[in-house]
N, CA, C and O atoms as a GROMACS GRO file, in nm:
protein
  548
    1UNK      N    1   1.980   2.458   3.362
    1UNK     CA    2   1.883   2.398   3.271
    1UNK      C    3   1.945   2.279   3.198
    1UNK      O    4   1.875   2.185   3.160
    2UNK      N    5   2.074   2.285   3.178
    2UNK     CA    6   2.140   2.171   3.112
    2UNK      C    7   2.122   2.043   3.193
    2UNK      O    8   2.100   1.937   3.136
    3UNK      N    9   2.130   2.051   3.324
    3UNK     CA   10   2.109   1.933   3.408
    3UNK      C   11   1.965   1.883   3.397
    3UNK      O   12   1.942   1.763   3.399
    4UNK      N   13   1.869   1.975   3.385
    4UNK     CA   14   1.729   1.935   3.366
    4UNK      C   15   1.712   1.866   3.231
    4UNK      O   16   1.636   1.770   3.219
    5UNK      N   17   1.782   1.914   3.130
    5UNK     CA   18   1.779   1.849   2.998
    5UNK      C   19   1.838   1.708   3.005
    5UNK      O   20   1.789   1.617   2.937
    6UNK      N   21   1.941   1.688   3.086
    6UNK     CA   22   1.997   1.554   3.105
    6UNK      C   23   1.893   1.462   3.168
    6UNK      O   24   1.881   1.346   3.129
    7UNK      N   25   1.818   1.513   3.264
    7UNK     CA   26   1.711   1.434   3.325
    7UNK      C   27   1.602   1.402   3.223
    7UNK      O   28   1.549   1.291   3.221
    8UNK      N   29   1.570   1.498   3.137
    8UNK     CA   30   1.470   1.475   3.032
    8UNK      C   31   1.517   1.364   2.938
    8UNK      O   32   1.436   1.282   2.894
    9UNK      N   33   1.646   1.362   2.907
    9UNK     CA   34   1.701   1.256   2.821
    9UNK      C   35   1.689   1.120   2.889
    9UNK      O   36   1.664   1.020   2.822
   10UNK      N   37   1.705   1.116   3.021
   10UNK     CA   38   1.686   0.989   3.093
   10UNK      C   39   1.542   0.943   3.084
   10UNK      O   40   1.515   0.824   3.066
   11UNK      N   41   1.449   1.038   3.097
   11UNK     CA   42   1.307   1.003   3.083
   11UNK      C   43   1.280   0.946   2.944
   11UNK      O   44   1.212   0.845   2.930
   12UNK      N   45   1.333   1.011   2.844
   12UNK     CA   46   1.314   0.966   2.706
   12UNK      C   47   1.367   0.824   2.686
   12UNK      O   48   1.301   0.741   2.623
   13UNK      N   49   1.484   0.797   2.739
   13UNK     CA   50   1.543   0.664   2.721
   13UNK      C   51   1.463   0.556   2.794
   13UNK      O   52   1.475   0.438   2.763
   14UNK      N   53   1.382   0.597   2.892
   14UNK     CA   54   1.298   0.502   2.965
   14UNK      C   55   1.156   0.494   2.906
   14UNK      O   56   1.070   0.427   2.961
   15UNK      N   57   1.134   0.564   2.793
   15UNK     CA   58   1.003   0.562   2.731
   15UNK      C   59   0.903   0.656   2.795
   15UNK      O   60   0.783   0.643   2.773
   16UNK      N   61   0.952   0.749   2.873
   16UNK     CA   62   0.866   0.847   2.940
   16UNK      C   63   0.860   0.976   2.858
   16UNK      O   64   0.946   0.999   2.773
   17UNK      N   65   0.760   1.058   2.883
   17UNK     CA   66   0.758   1.191   2.823
   17UNK      C   67   0.883   1.263   2.873
   17UNK      O   68   0.909   1.267   2.993
   18UNK      N   69   0.962   1.321   2.782
   18UNK     CA   70   1.094   1.374   2.820
   18UNK      C   71   1.090   1.510   2.890
   18UNK      O   72   1.116   1.615   2.831
   19UNK      N   73   1.057   1.504   3.018
   19UNK     CA   74   1.061   1.624   3.101
   19UNK      C   75   1.155   1.596   3.217
   19UNK      O   76   1.147   1.491   3.281
   20UNK      N   77   1.243   1.690   3.243
   20UNK     CA   78   1.340   1.676   3.351
   20UNK      C   79   1.339   1.799   3.439
   20UNK      O   80   1.304   1.909   3.396
   21UNK      N   81   1.380   1.779   3.565
   21UNK     CA   82   1.383   1.889   3.661
   21UNK      C   83   1.500   1.872   3.757
   21UNK      O   84   1.540   1.759   3.789
   22UNK      N   85   1.554   1.983   3.801
   22UNK     CA   86   1.653   1.984   3.909
   22UNK      C   87   1.619   2.098   4.003
   22UNK      O   88   1.560   2.198   3.962
   23UNK      N   89   1.658   2.083   4.128
   23UNK     CA   90   1.640   2.190   4.226
   23UNK      C   91   1.778   2.228   4.279
   23UNK      O   92   1.858   2.142   4.316
   24UNK      N   93   1.803   2.359   4.280
   24UNK     CA   94   1.932   2.414   4.321
   24UNK      C   95   1.915   2.494   4.448
   24UNK      O   96   1.822   2.574   4.461
   25UNK      N   97   2.006   2.473   4.542
   25UNK     CA   98   2.012   2.553   4.665
   25UNK      C   99   2.159   2.581   4.694
   25UNK      O  100   2.243   2.493   4.683
   26UNK      N  101   2.188   2.703   4.729
   26UNK     CA  102   2.325   2.738   4.762
   26UNK      C  103   2.423   2.712   4.648
   26UNK      O  104   2.539   2.681   4.673
   27UNK      N  105   2.376   2.724   4.524
   27UNK     CA  106   2.463   2.706   4.410
   27UNK      C  107   2.492   2.563   4.370
   27UNK      O  108   2.577   2.539   4.284
   28UNK      N  109   2.424   2.467   4.433
   28UNK     CA  110   2.447   2.327   4.395
   28UNK      C  111   2.314   2.254   4.379
   28UNK      O  112   2.213   2.288   4.441
   29UNK      N  113   2.317   2.152   4.295
   29UNK     CA  114   2.197   2.071   4.272
   29UNK      C  115   2.175   1.982   4.394
   29UNK      O  116   2.262   1.905   4.433
   30UNK      N  117   2.056   1.995   4.453
   30UNK     CA  118   2.024   1.912   4.570
   30UNK      C  119   1.922   1.804   4.536
   30UNK      O  120   1.900   1.713   4.615
   31UNK      N  121   1.858   1.815   4.418
   31UNK     CA  122   1.758   1.715   4.381
   31UNK      C  123   1.744   1.710   4.230
   31UNK      O  124   1.760   1.811   4.161
   32UNK      N  125   1.713   1.591   4.180
   32UNK     CA  126   1.690   1.568   4.038
   32UNK      C  127   1.564   1.486   4.022
   32UNK      O  128   1.525   1.410   4.112
   33UNK      N  129   1.501   1.502   3.908
   33UNK     CA  130   1.384   1.420   3.880
   33UNK      C  131   1.351   1.423   3.732
   33UNK      O  132   1.380   1.520   3.663
   34UNK      N  133   1.290   1.317   3.686
   34UNK     CA  134   1.236   1.314   3.551
   34UNK      C  135   1.106   1.236   3.556
   34UNK      O  136   1.079   1.164   3.652
   35UNK      N  137   1.026   1.252   3.451
   35UNK     CA  138   0.896   1.186   3.451
   35UNK      C  139   0.911   1.036   3.475
   35UNK      O  140   0.998   0.971   3.417
   36UNK      N  141   0.826   0.984   3.560
   36UNK     CA  142   0.822   0.840   3.589
   36UNK      C  143   0.678   0.789   3.588
   36UNK      O  144   0.649   0.686   3.650
   37UNK      N  145   0.588   0.859   3.519
   37UNK     CA  146   0.447   0.821   3.524
   37UNK      C  147   0.421   0.683   3.466
   37UNK      O  148   0.337   0.609   3.518
   38UNK      N  149   0.489   0.648   3.360
   38UNK     CA  150   0.472   0.516   3.299
   38UNK      C  151   0.541   0.408   3.383
   38UNK      O  152   0.485   0.302   3.408
   39UNK      N  153   0.662   0.436   3.424
   39UNK     CA  154   0.741   0.340   3.501
   39UNK      C  155   0.672   0.303   3.631
   39UNK      O  156   0.663   0.186   3.667
   40UNK      N  157   0.622   0.405   3.702
   40UNK     CA  158   0.558   0.383   3.831
   40UNK      C  159   0.407   0.361   3.821
   40UNK      O  160   0.340   0.329   3.919
   41UNK      N  161   0.354   0.380   3.699
   41UNK     CA  162   0.208   0.374   3.679
   41UNK      C  163   0.137   0.466   3.776
   41UNK      O  164   0.040   0.429   3.843
   42UNK      N  165   0.189   0.589   3.782
   42UNK     CA  166   0.142   0.688   3.878
   42UNK      C  167   0.129   0.822   3.806
   42UNK      O  168   0.230   0.880   3.763
   43UNK      N  169   0.008   0.871   3.793
   43UNK     CA  170  -0.016   0.997   3.721
   43UNK      C  171   0.048   1.118   3.789
   43UNK      O  172   0.063   1.222   3.727
   44UNK      N  173   0.084   1.104   3.916
   44UNK     CA  174   0.146   1.217   3.987
   44UNK      C  175   0.298   1.215   3.983
   44UNK      O  176   0.361   1.303   4.040
   45UNK      N  177   0.358   1.118   3.917
   45UNK     CA  178   0.505   1.104   3.918
   45UNK      C  179   0.570   1.192   3.811
   45UNK      O  180   0.647   1.145   3.728
   46UNK      N  181   0.537   1.321   3.815
   46UNK     CA  182   0.596   1.418   3.724
   46UNK      C  183   0.737   1.453   3.771
   46UNK      O  184   0.770   1.437   3.889
   47UNK      N  185   0.818   1.501   3.680
   47UNK     CA  186   0.957   1.537   3.711
   47UNK      C  187   0.965   1.634   3.829
   47UNK      O  188   1.048   1.617   3.918
   48UNK      N  189   0.878   1.734   3.829
   48UNK     CA  190   0.881   1.833   3.937
   48UNK      C  191   0.846   1.771   4.072
   48UNK      O  192   0.909   1.803   4.173
   49UNK      N  193   0.747   1.683   4.072
   49UNK     CA  194   0.705   1.619   4.198
   49UNK      C  195   0.818   1.532   4.255
   49UNK      O  196   0.843   1.531   4.376
   50UNK      N  197   0.884   1.459   4.166
   50UNK     CA  198   0.996   1.374   4.208
   50UNK      C  199   1.107   1.462   4.267
   50UNK      O  200   1.163   1.430   4.372
   51UNK      N  201   1.138   1.573   4.199
   51UNK     CA  202   1.244   1.663   4.246
   51UNK      C  203   1.206   1.730   4.378
   51UNK      O  204   1.291   1.743   4.466
   52UNK      N  205   1.082   1.774   4.392
   52UNK     CA  206   1.038   1.838   4.517
   52UNK      C  207   1.051   1.742   4.634
   52UNK      O  208   1.103   1.778   4.739
   53UNK      N  209   1.005   1.619   4.616
   53UNK     CA  210   1.014   1.520   4.722
   53UNK      C  211   1.159   1.495   4.760
   53UNK      O  212   1.192   1.486   4.879
   54UNK      N  213   1.245   1.484   4.661
   54UNK     CA  214   1.388   1.461   4.687
   54UNK      C  215   1.451   1.580   4.758
   54UNK      O  216   1.530   1.562   4.850
   55UNK      N  217   1.416   1.702   4.716
   55UNK     CA  218   1.474   1.822   4.776
   55UNK      C  219   1.432   1.840   4.922
   55UNK      O  220   1.513   1.877   5.006
   56UNK      N  221   1.305   1.814   4.951
   56UNK     CA  222   1.261   1.829   5.090
   56UNK      C  223   1.331   1.726   5.178
   56UNK      O  224   1.361   1.754   5.294
   57UNK      N  225   1.356   1.608   5.124
   57UNK     CA  226   1.432   1.508   5.198
   57UNK      C  227   1.576   1.552   5.221
   57UNK      O  228   1.630   1.534   5.330
   58UNK      N  229   1.636   1.611   5.119
   58UNK     CA  230   1.776   1.657   5.130
   58UNK      C  231   1.790   1.770   5.231
   58UNK      O  232   1.890   1.779   5.302
   59UNK      N  233   1.689   1.857   5.236
   59UNK     CA  234   1.696   1.971   5.327
   59UNK      C  235   1.638   1.942   5.466
   59UNK      O  236   1.660   2.017   5.560
   60UNK      N  237   1.564   1.832   5.475
   60UNK     CA  238   1.507   1.796   5.605
   60UNK      C  239   1.386   1.877   5.646
   60UNK      O  240   1.358   1.889   5.765
   61UNK      N  241   1.314   1.932   5.551
   61UNK     CA  242   1.194   2.009   5.583
   61UNK      C  243   1.106   2.023   5.460
   61UNK      O  244   1.149   1.993   5.348
   62UNK      N  245   0.983   2.070   5.482
   62UNK     CA  246   0.887   2.075   5.371
   62UNK      C  247   0.896   2.202   5.288
   62UNK      O  248   0.832   2.211   5.182
   63UNK      N  249   0.972   2.300   5.331
   63UNK     CA  250   0.980   2.426   5.257
   63UNK      C  251   1.108   2.435   5.176
   63UNK      O  252   1.215   2.393   5.220
   64UNK      N  253   1.095   2.491   5.057
   64UNK     CA  254   1.209   2.505   4.964
   64UNK      C  255   1.238   2.653   4.939
   64UNK      O  256   1.259   2.695   4.825
   65UNK      N  257   1.238   2.730   5.046
   65UNK     CA  258   1.272   2.870   5.035
   65UNK      C  259   1.420   2.881   4.998
   65UNK      O  260   1.502   2.799   5.041
   66UNK      N  261   1.452   2.980   4.919
   66UNK     CA  262   1.588   3.000   4.869
   66UNK      C  263   1.633   2.888   4.776
   66UNK      O  264   1.753   2.861   4.764
   67UNK      N  265   1.537   2.822   4.712
   67UNK     CA  266   1.568   2.716   4.614
   67UNK      C  267   1.511   2.757   4.478
   67UNK      O  268   1.412   2.829   4.469
   68UNK      N  269   1.576   2.707   4.374
   68UNK     CA  270   1.531   2.730   4.237
   68UNK      C  271   1.505   2.596   4.170
   68UNK      O  272   1.590   2.506   4.173
   69UNK      N  273   1.389   2.583   4.110
   69UNK     CA  274   1.354   2.465   4.031
   69UNK      C  275   1.377   2.499   3.885
   69UNK      O  276   1.324   2.598   3.834
   70UNK      N  277   1.457   2.418   3.817
   70UNK     CA  278   1.475   2.427   3.672
   70UNK      C  279   1.402   2.309   3.611
   70UNK      O  280   1.426   2.194   3.649
   71UNK      N  281   1.312   2.336   3.517
   71UNK     CA  282   1.234   2.230   3.455
   71UNK      C  283   1.223   2.259   3.306
   71UNK      O  284   1.210   2.374   3.265
   72UNK      N  285   1.228   2.155   3.226
   72UNK     CA  286   1.234   2.172   3.081
   72UNK      C  287   1.103   2.220   3.019
   72UNK      O  288   1.105   2.281   2.913
   73UNK      N  289   0.991   2.194   3.084
   73UNK     CA  290   0.860   2.232   3.031
   73UNK      C  291   0.780   2.301   3.142
   73UNK      O  292   0.792   2.266   3.260
   74UNK      N  293   0.699   2.398   3.103
   74UNK     CA  294   0.614   2.468   3.198
   74UNK      C  295   0.537   2.369   3.286
   74UNK      O  296   0.476   2.276   3.234
   75UNK      N  297   0.540   2.388   3.416
   75UNK     CA  298   0.470   2.296   3.507
   75UNK      C  299   0.318   2.296   3.486
   75UNK      O  300   0.259   2.395   3.445
   76UNK      N  301   0.260   2.181   3.515
   76UNK     CA  302   0.114   2.168   3.510
   76UNK      C  303   0.054   2.226   3.639
   76UNK      O  304   0.129   2.259   3.731
   77UNK      N  305  -0.078   2.239   3.647
   77UNK     CA  306  -0.141   2.292   3.768
   77UNK      C  307  -0.109   2.211   3.894
   77UNK      O  308  -0.090   2.269   4.001
   78UNK      N  309  -0.103   2.079   3.883
   78UNK     CA  310  -0.070   1.996   4.001
   78UNK      C  311   0.068   2.030   4.055
   78UNK      O  312   0.086   2.049   4.175
   79UNK      N  313   0.165   2.038   3.964
   79UNK     CA  314   0.302   2.068   4.006
   79UNK      C  315   0.314   2.211   4.057
   79UNK      O  316   0.387   2.237   4.153
   80UNK      N  317   0.243   2.304   3.993
   80UNK     CA  318   0.246   2.443   4.039
   80UNK      C  319   0.191   2.453   4.182
   80UNK      O  320   0.245   2.527   4.264
   81UNK      N  321   0.085   2.380   4.211
   81UNK     CA  322   0.029   2.381   4.346
   81UNK      C  323   0.128   2.322   4.446
   81UNK      O  324   0.140   2.373   4.558
   82UNK      N  325   0.198   2.216   4.409
   82UNK     CA  326   0.300   2.158   4.497
   82UNK      C  327   0.413   2.258   4.521
   82UNK      O  328   0.468   2.265   4.632
   83UNK      N  329   0.448   2.334   4.418
   83UNK     CA  330   0.552   2.436   4.435
   83UNK      C  331   0.505   2.544   4.531
   83UNK      O  332   0.584   2.596   4.610
   84UNK      N  333   0.376   2.578   4.525
   84UNK     CA  334   0.319   2.674   4.619
   84UNK      C  335   0.332   2.622   4.762
   84UNK      O  336   0.382   2.692   4.850
   85UNK      N  337   0.287   2.499   4.784
   85UNK     CA  338   0.290   2.443   4.919
   85UNK      C  339   0.433   2.432   4.973
   85UNK      O  340   0.455   2.445   5.094
   86UNK      N  341   0.528   2.409   4.885
   86UNK     CA  342   0.668   2.397   4.931
   86UNK      C  343   0.737   2.534   4.938
   86UNK      O  344   0.853   2.543   4.977
   87UNK      N  345   0.666   2.639   4.898
   87UNK     CA  346   0.716   2.777   4.902
   87UNK      C  347   0.847   2.793   4.824
   87UNK      O  348   0.940   2.860   4.869
   88UNK      N  349   0.851   2.730   4.709
   88UNK     CA  350   0.967   2.740   4.621
   88UNK      C  351   0.990   2.887   4.583
   88UNK      O  352   0.896   2.957   4.547
   89UNK      N  353   1.113   2.931   4.591
   89UNK     CA  354   1.144   3.072   4.566
   89UNK      C  355   1.144   3.109   4.418
   89UNK      O  356   1.091   3.213   4.380
   90UNK      N  357   1.204   3.022   4.335
   90UNK     CA  358   1.215   3.053   4.192
   90UNK      C  359   1.183   2.930   4.109
   90UNK      O  360   1.212   2.817   4.147
   91UNK      N  361   1.121   2.956   3.993
   91UNK     CA  362   1.093   2.852   3.894
   91UNK      C  363   1.145   2.903   3.760
   91UNK      O  364   1.111   3.012   3.715
   92UNK      N  365   1.229   2.821   3.697
   92UNK     CA  366   1.284   2.853   3.567
   92UNK      C  367   1.244   2.739   3.474
   92UNK      O  368   1.273   2.622   3.501
   93UNK      N  369   1.177   2.773   3.363
   93UNK     CA  370   1.141   2.666   3.270
   93UNK      C  371   1.177   2.701   3.127
   93UNK      O  372   1.192   2.818   3.090
   94UNK      N  373   1.192   2.594   3.048
   94UNK     CA  374   1.232   2.610   2.909
   94UNK      C  375   1.114   2.637   2.818
   94UNK      O  376   1.089   2.752   2.782
   95UNK      N  377   1.043   2.534   2.780
   95UNK     CA  378   0.932   2.545   2.684
   95UNK      C  379   0.799   2.565   2.756
   95UNK      O  380   0.774   2.505   2.861
   96UNK      N  381   0.716   2.650   2.699
   96UNK     CA  382   0.581   2.665   2.751
   96UNK      C  383   0.499   2.541   2.714
   96UNK      O  384   0.535   2.466   2.623
   97UNK      N  385   0.390   2.520   2.785
   97UNK     CA  386   0.300   2.409   2.754
   97UNK      C  387   0.164   2.467   2.718
   97UNK      O  388   0.085   2.499   2.807
   98UNK      N  389   0.137   2.482   2.588
   98UNK     CA  390   0.013   2.549   2.545
   98UNK      C  391  -0.114   2.469   2.571
   98UNK      O  392  -0.224   2.523   2.554
   99UNK      N  393  -0.102   2.343   2.610
   99UNK     CA  394  -0.221   2.262   2.635
   99UNK      C  395  -0.248   2.237   2.783
   99UNK      O  396  -0.364   2.229   2.824
  100UNK      N  397  -0.141   2.224   2.863
  100UNK     CA  398  -0.161   2.186   3.003
  100UNK      C  399  -0.079   2.266   3.104
  100UNK      O  400  -0.074   2.230   3.221
  101UNK      N  401  -0.015   2.372   3.060
  101UNK     CA  402   0.067   2.453   3.150
  101UNK      C  403  -0.018   2.525   3.254
  101UNK      O  404  -0.132   2.561   3.228
  102UNK      N  405   0.040   2.545   3.371
  102UNK     CA  406  -0.035   2.608   3.481
  102UNK      C  407  -0.086   2.746   3.444
  102UNK      O  408  -0.194   2.786   3.489
  103UNK      N  409  -0.012   2.821   3.362
  103UNK     CA  410  -0.050   2.960   3.333
  103UNK      C  411  -0.179   2.969   3.251
  103UNK      O  412  -0.243   3.074   3.250
  104UNK      N  413  -0.218   2.862   3.184
  104UNK     CA  414  -0.343   2.863   3.108
  104UNK      C  415  -0.466   2.854   3.197
  104UNK      O  416  -0.574   2.901   3.162
  105UNK      N  417  -0.447   2.794   3.311
  105UNK     CA  418  -0.562   2.766   3.398
  105UNK      C  419  -0.571   2.864   3.514
  105UNK      O  420  -0.667   2.941   3.524
  106UNK      N  421  -0.474   2.862   3.599
  106UNK     CA  422  -0.478   2.946   3.718
  106UNK      C  423  -0.336   2.989   3.754
  106UNK      O  424  -0.270   2.924   3.835
  107UNK      N  425  -0.290   3.098   3.695
  107UNK     CA  426  -0.154   3.142   3.724
  107UNK      C  427  -0.130   3.169   3.871
  107UNK      O  428  -0.015   3.165   3.916
  108UNK      N  429  -0.234   3.195   3.947
  108UNK     CA  430  -0.216   3.224   4.088
  108UNK      C  431  -0.188   3.098   4.171
  108UNK      O  432  -0.177   3.107   4.294
  109UNK      N  433  -0.176   2.983   4.107
  109UNK     CA  434  -0.143   2.861   4.181
  109UNK      C  435  -0.007   2.870   4.249
  109UNK      O  436   0.013   2.811   4.356
  110UNK      N  437   0.084   2.941   4.190
  110UNK     CA  438   0.217   2.955   4.250
  110UNK      C  439   0.212   3.047   4.371
  110UNK      O  440   0.124   3.133   4.381
  111UNK      N  441   0.304   3.028   4.462
  111UNK     CA  442   0.315   3.115   4.579
  111UNK      C  443   0.333   3.259   4.531
  111UNK      O  444   0.405   3.282   4.434
  112UNK      N  445   0.270   3.355   4.596
  112UNK     CA  446   0.279   3.494   4.550
  112UNK      C  447   0.422   3.548   4.541
  112UNK      O  448   0.448   3.638   4.462
  113UNK      N  449   0.514   3.494   4.618
  113UNK     CA  450   0.652   3.541   4.617
  113UNK      C  451   0.741   3.465   4.518
  113UNK      O  452   0.858   3.500   4.501
  114UNK      N  453   0.687   3.362   4.456
  114UNK     CA  454   0.768   3.282   4.362
  114UNK      C  455   0.802   3.365   4.239
  114UNK      O  456   0.714   3.427   4.178
  115UNK      N  457   0.929   3.365   4.204
  115UNK     CA  458   0.976   3.435   4.084
  115UNK      C  459   0.977   3.334   3.968
  115UNK      O  460   1.014   3.218   3.986
  116UNK      N  461   0.937   3.381   3.849
  116UNK     CA  462   0.930   3.294   3.731
  116UNK      C  463   1.022   3.348   3.623
  116UNK      O  464   1.029   3.468   3.599
  117UNK      N  465   1.093   3.256   3.559
  117UNK     CA  466   1.172   3.292   3.440
  117UNK      C  467   1.139   3.188   3.335
  117UNK      O  468   1.149   3.068   3.360
  118UNK      N  469   1.098   3.234   3.217
  118UNK     CA  470   1.053   3.146   3.109
  118UNK      C  471   1.151   3.150   2.991
  118UNK      O  472   1.227   3.246   2.975
  119UNK      N  473   1.148   3.046   2.911
  119UNK     CA  474   1.217   3.047   2.783
  119UNK      C  475   1.366   3.017   2.786
  119UNK      O  476   1.436   3.046   2.689
  120UNK      N  477   1.417   2.961   2.894
  120UNK     CA  478   1.559   2.928   2.903
  120UNK      C  479   1.585   2.799   2.824
  120UNK      O  480   1.525   2.695   2.854
  121UNK      N  481   1.673   2.804   2.726
  121UNK     CA  482   1.701   2.692   2.635
  121UNK      C  483   1.570   2.638   2.576
  121UNK      O  484   1.552   2.517   2.560
  122UNK      N  485   1.482   2.730   2.545
  122UNK     CA  486   1.347   2.695   2.499
  122UNK      C  487   1.348   2.605   2.376
  122UNK      O  488   1.272   2.508   2.369
  123UNK      N  489   1.434   2.635   2.280
  123UNK     CA  490   1.437   2.556   2.157
  123UNK      C  491   1.474   2.410   2.185
  123UNK      O  492   1.410   2.319   2.133
  124UNK      N  493   1.576   2.388   2.267
  124UNK     CA  494   1.617   2.251   2.299
  124UNK      C  495   1.508   2.176   2.377
  124UNK      O  496   1.480   2.060   2.350
  125UNK      N  497   1.449   2.246   2.473
  125UNK     CA  498   1.344   2.184   2.554
  125UNK      C  499   1.223   2.149   2.468
  125UNK      O  500   1.165   2.041   2.481
  126UNK      N  501   1.185   2.240   2.382
  126UNK     CA  502   1.070   2.220   2.295
  126UNK      C  503   1.096   2.107   2.195
  126UNK      O  504   1.007   2.025   2.169
  127UNK      N  505   1.215   2.104   2.140
  127UNK     CA  506   1.251   2.002   2.039
  127UNK      C  507   1.235   1.861   2.096
  127UNK      O  508   1.185   1.772   2.027
  128UNK      N  509   1.276   1.840   2.220
  128UNK     CA  510   1.260   1.708   2.283
  128UNK      C  511   1.113   1.665   2.284
  128UNK      O  512   1.082   1.550   2.252
  129UNK      N  513   1.026   1.757   2.319
  129UNK     CA  514   0.884   1.725   2.326
  129UNK      C  515   0.825   1.700   2.187
  129UNK      O  516   0.751   1.604   2.166
  130UNK      N  517   0.856   1.786   2.094
  130UNK     CA  518   0.804   1.773   1.958
  130UNK      C  519   0.849   1.641   1.897
  130UNK      O  520   0.768   1.567   1.841
  131UNK      N  521   0.976   1.611   1.908
  131UNK     CA  522   1.029   1.485   1.852
  131UNK      C  523   0.966   1.363   1.919
  131UNK      O  524   0.933   1.265   1.852
  132UNK      N  525   0.948   1.369   2.051
  132UNK     CA  526   0.887   1.258   2.122
  132UNK      C  527   0.746   1.230   2.071
  132UNK      O  528   0.712   1.116   2.041
  133UNK      N  529   0.664   1.333   2.063
  133UNK     CA  530   0.525   1.312   2.021
  133UNK      C  531   0.514   1.278   1.873
  133UNK      O  532   0.421   1.207   1.833
  134UNK      N  533   0.606   1.326   1.791
  134UNK     CA  534   0.609   1.284   1.650
  134UNK      C  535   0.637   1.135   1.639
  134UNK      O  536   0.580   1.067   1.553
  135UNK      N  537   0.724   1.085   1.724
  135UNK     CA  538   0.759   0.943   1.718
  135UNK      C  539   0.643   0.852   1.756
  135UNK      O  540   0.643   0.734   1.722
  136UNK      N  541   0.545   0.906   1.827
  136UNK     CA  542   0.428   0.826   1.867
  136UNK      C  543   0.324   0.815   1.756
  136UNK      O  544   0.240   0.726   1.757
  137UNK      N  545   0.331   0.906   1.661
  137UNK     CA  546   0.230   0.910   1.554
  137UNK      C  547   0.263   0.820   1.441
  137UNK      O  548   0.188   0.812   1.344
   0.00000   0.00000   0.00000
């Protein structure tokens, strides 16, 4: 999760919403991503989507079985659906998203075999988001 927090800090320094993600396979990071929606002017350029695309390229296939995604904030429904299609084995996230998190809408978006772990470094992950949105007001 610390590596995902580093990615979130990169997003913040670029003026993006500070969300970061990494994907781990075989005990090593194979992909990194942070929000790029403003930079790319692309509503789908979420940290998770960037990391999934990078990981499938690194592994040479569309499935991410035996991989773990670490992300600083609960994924949105779009990202959860992409995780389903890529058959991601595990998702670990820091802060919940009470407004747009996948679990508020359709928790079944994730693959039935995907394991979820919530609340890892939750305070640090949440603080980044709170501070970012306070700075906009």
